[in-house]
Structures are given as structure tokens and as C-alpha cells.
N, C-alpha and C positions, 0 to 999 in steps of 0.2 A: 283230805278229800273224804267225805263220809259215804259209806256204802251200806245199802240195805239188801239182804239176801234172804230169799225164801224159795221153796220148791214144793211141788206136788199140790198145787191149788186146784187142779182137776175141774176147772170151769166153775168153781163155786163163787157166786157173786159176792157173798158176804165176806169171803176171805180177801177178795180183791179190794173191797171197800176198806177193810182193815189195813191192807197194804198201803193204800193211799193215805190213810190216817197216820200210819207209822212213818211214812215218807215225810209228811208235813212235820210231825213231832221231832223227828231225828235230823231234819235238814239234810237229808241224803241227796247227794248229787248224782249218785250212781245207784241204779236198781238192777240187781242181777237175779235172774230166775232160772233155777236148775232143772227144768223139765217137768213134764206132765202138767202142762198149762191148760189144756182144753178138757171138756167133758169126756169122760171115759165111755159112757154108754148113752146112746140117744134115747129119747122118750119111748120110742117104739121097741127098744131092747133088741133091735135087729142089727147084726154086724154090718149088713150092706148099707145101713144108714149112718154109720159111724163118721165117715169123712164128710158127707154133706152137712151133718149136724155140727161138726167142728168148724167147718167153713162159715156156717151161719153165725156161730158164736164169735168167730174172729171178726167178721164184717159188722155185726150188729152191736157187739159189746167191746171186744178186746182192743181193736184199733181206736175207737172213740175213747176208751179208757186211758190208753197211753197218751193220747192228745190232752185229755183232761189232767193227767198227772203233770204234764209239762206246764200247763196253765196254772195249776193250783198248788204246786209244790216246787221245791228247788231241783227236783230230778230232771236231768238233762240227757242222761244216757241210760238205755235199757239193754242189758247184755242177756241174750237168750240162747238156750239150747233146748232141743226137744227131749222129751222123755219117751219111755217105751210105749205110751199110749198116744203120742202126738203125731198121728199119721198125716194130719193136715198141716204140719209145720211149714212146708214149702209155700203154702198159700199165704201164711202170715208175712213172710219175708220177700214175697215176689215183687212188691212195689216199694220204692224208697219211702221211708217215713222218718222225719227228723228224730235223731237220737236212737232209733231202733237198730241194734247191731246183732246180726246173725253170727253167733259164735260156734256154730256147728262145725267142728274140726277146723276152726279158723283162729286167728290171733288178732287181738286189738291192743294197741299200745297207747297209753295216756301220756300227757306231757310230763307227768312226774316220773316217767320211765317204768311204771308198773305195767306189766303185760298180762292180759287175760287170754287163756286158751280153753276152748270148749271141747268136750267129748261126751256124746249122748248114749253110747251103747252100754247095755247091761248084759250080764250072763243070762242064759236061758231061764225063763220064768214059767210058771204053770199057766200063764195067760195066753190067749189066742193070737193077738197081734204080734208079728215077729219082725217088722221092719227095722226096729232099733234094738234087736237082740243079736248077739254073736256068742259063739263058744268062748269060754273064758281062756282056756288053753287045752292042750291035748289030754290032760289028766283029770281035770275037775269034773265031778259028777253033775248030772242034770236032775232037776226035779221032774216028776211025772209030767208028760206033755199031753195036750188035748188034740185030738184028731177030728176034723181038720183044724189046722191053724190058718192064719190069713196074712197075706202081704198085699201091699198096694200093687196093682198090676202094672201101672206105669205112672210117672209124674203127671201125665196129661189127662188121666181119668180118675174118677172117684171109685172105681170098681175094685173090690177086694178079691184076690185070687186065693182059693183054697190050696194049701200046701201040706205035705207031710213035714212036720216040724223037724224031725231028725234028719231027713234028707236035705231039707233046705238049709239048716244051720251047719251041717257037716260040709256043705258046699261053699261056705263063706269063710273068709279069713278070720282067725280068732282074734279076740281082744289083745292078746299078748303081742301078736305081730302088728295089729292095727295101731297100737299106741306109738310104735316107732315111726309112723308116718305123720304124726302131728307136727305142726309148725314149731320150730325151735325158738325159744325166747333168747334175747341177748344175754340176760343174766338170770339164772335160776332163782337167786335170792330175791328177785323182784317179780317172779312169775306166780300167777294165781290161776289155778285150774278149776273150771266148772265141770264136774263129772257127775252124771246122774247117778251112777252106781257108787256106793261107798266102798272103801277098801275092806277086804275080808279080815275077820277076826279082830274087830275093834269094838269100841263103844258105839260105833255108828251104824252097825249092820246086824244088830240082834233082832231076832224074829220071835213071834209067838210060838210057844212050844219048845223054846230053847234052840240053840245053835245060831249060826250066822249065815247071811245070804249075800254078802258083798263079793267083790272081785279079787281073786288072788293076783291077777295080772296087774290090776290098778295098784294094789298094795306094793308089789315088787317095783313097779314104775316109780312110786313115791319114794320108796326106800333107796332106789338107785339115783334118782334125779334130785331129791331134796329141794323141791320148790318152797317158796315162802308160805303159801297157803293152798289148801284144796277145799272146795265147797261141794257138798254132796246132797243127796236126797234119797228117793226111791223106797227106802225102808222107813215107812211112816212112824212106826211104833218104837223104833230103836232107842231114842233118848228116854222114853218113859220106862223101858225095860232095863236099860243099862244104868240109868241115873246120870248119864253124861251126854252132852251134845257136842263135846270137843274131845279130840284125842290127839296125841302127838306121835308121829312116826319119825324117829330121829329128831331132826330140827324142824320138821314140817308140822304146821298146825293144820289139822283136818277137822271139818265142821259138818254136821248134819243137824239142822234145827228140828227135824221131825215135822209131822203134820197130822192132824185129825180133822178131816174135812167137815165134820158135823159140829165142830167146836170153834174156838177162837184161833186166830192166826199164830202159827209158830214161825218165827223169823229171827234173824240176828242183824244187828247194826254194829259198825265199827269204823274207825278211821283207817283207811288203807295203809297209811305210812306207819302206823303203830297199832296193829290189830290186837295184839295180846293184851295191852293195857286198857283198851277201850271197848272190848267185846261185850255186848249186851244181848240177851235173849228177850223176846217180847213177852214171855210168860215165866220162864225159869229164872231163878235168882242169880245163878252164877254158872260159869263153865263146868262146875263140878256137880250141877244139879239140873 
């Protein structure tokens, strides 16, 4: 079973079109998207317009796009998690759509017994939307925070509520504890995790200026559980800075294809049953580049 994975498309139409082209060329039956699906900033540049603008994108482009993919390619399943900018994600998954699978802290099992589990939360960022952020653990430092930050006031409205980011995040369970509540796969060696944040201190979370911005808790989770694969995003520039879009944590293969929204699509394709021998990047030559 062929899979196509990308992350951080941020509502860019040309990247979605390349996604469709790659789905056709790779005969991918499964398309997995690792978060930050929608436009990050509305044309007005006003935060209060963020959710309405994302809903418009979903209704006018994204849902018709998924229907088009089913018609024009072999893609039959779309596995999705939100990213830290995707405040309108509940709107995308509120109505049933053939093949569209909400993987936000959920599990989906295919007939070949491979299971996909999703986790969207990232450690605190310098950005204002906080719905999909949590403290990494009790020791990890935070980058500087912007005041006010914003969260969705309720699932029933499009209103953003200003919050003090420190007070808000300190009142939430940390990623370290949150990961223990994820659904359990039958067999870890057939488990594939979609996690918007990459693991800390790898080739997958290098940032401009040096250093790393991934999750310590996610890395420890992978070290302890040793799933088959983990698929990540969030740190767009990491593969270009580290020279690698694949890393290995114990026996687990971890992937962040990267993304530059003003350029061509960064994505990977592989056969689920034998990922290591079939892994290809849409632009980079090998897992080592």
C-alpha cells in the first residue's frame, strides 16, 4: 500500500496542486497530512479574521480538492491532524466525507494491520495562536511569548479570546502526560504516528540560528515505545539545515520532509509495508540529503 506524506502546506494552492500531481505519479492510496493545512494569516492580517478565513478555505477549496483527488488519483484515504495554526480544524471534520479520517488523538487501522495514531500538539512557540500548544514537560524552556496570545473561545464560535500565554499554558496538561492518553496500537512494530512536532535534538528539528525546537517528550515517547514509523513537520527548514529528512531513534524511523511554502512541494512517498527500502522525497535525492 503506497503512502504520500506532507506537512505544513499552509493553504498554498500551488502546493496542494503538486500534492495531487505526486499522488497520481506515485499511485498513492493513502495521503497523510501532518498539520498546518490552512492559511496562517487572513488577507486582512487581523487575528479576529483567522478562523472565518480558514473556514472559507475549507469550504471553497479543501473539501472540493479532496473530492477531486479521489476522482483523479488512486488516493482513497486522507489521514489528517491539525497543526498549531489550524484553529478551524473541527470545521473540516464536522461532516462525513468519503475517505477523510480525523486522526487528532485517534487511531485508524488498515486491513494490513498497520495502525495510524495522530498527535497535533507542539511545545510553546513564539506565535500567538495557542489552541494546539502545550508545555513540553516541567523542565523544558519556552521561547519568548507574545502578549496577548489567542485561543478559540469555544468550538461553537469563531471568536478568538486573548489570553496570557504563560498562565494559559501552565494551566494545561503537558505533552509528557498527554502522550500517555493516546490510543494504544495492537503492535508497536506496525504503529505509525503522525505528530506535528518532531522529536528534539534530531535531524528533523533544526532551526535557523542553530539549535533545536522539537519536543523532548515526543523523543522520549519514541525511545520508549519504538513504533515502526513517526511522521512529523512543524520545523519547515530543518532538512535543509541538517541535510537529512530522516532520522532513526532506536529502531524507529522518523521523517520530516520539510516545507518552503514559496517553492516546490516537499513530500515523501513509500510503501507502508517496507518503508525503509522504498522511501523517496519529492525533491531530495536520498534519505541522507
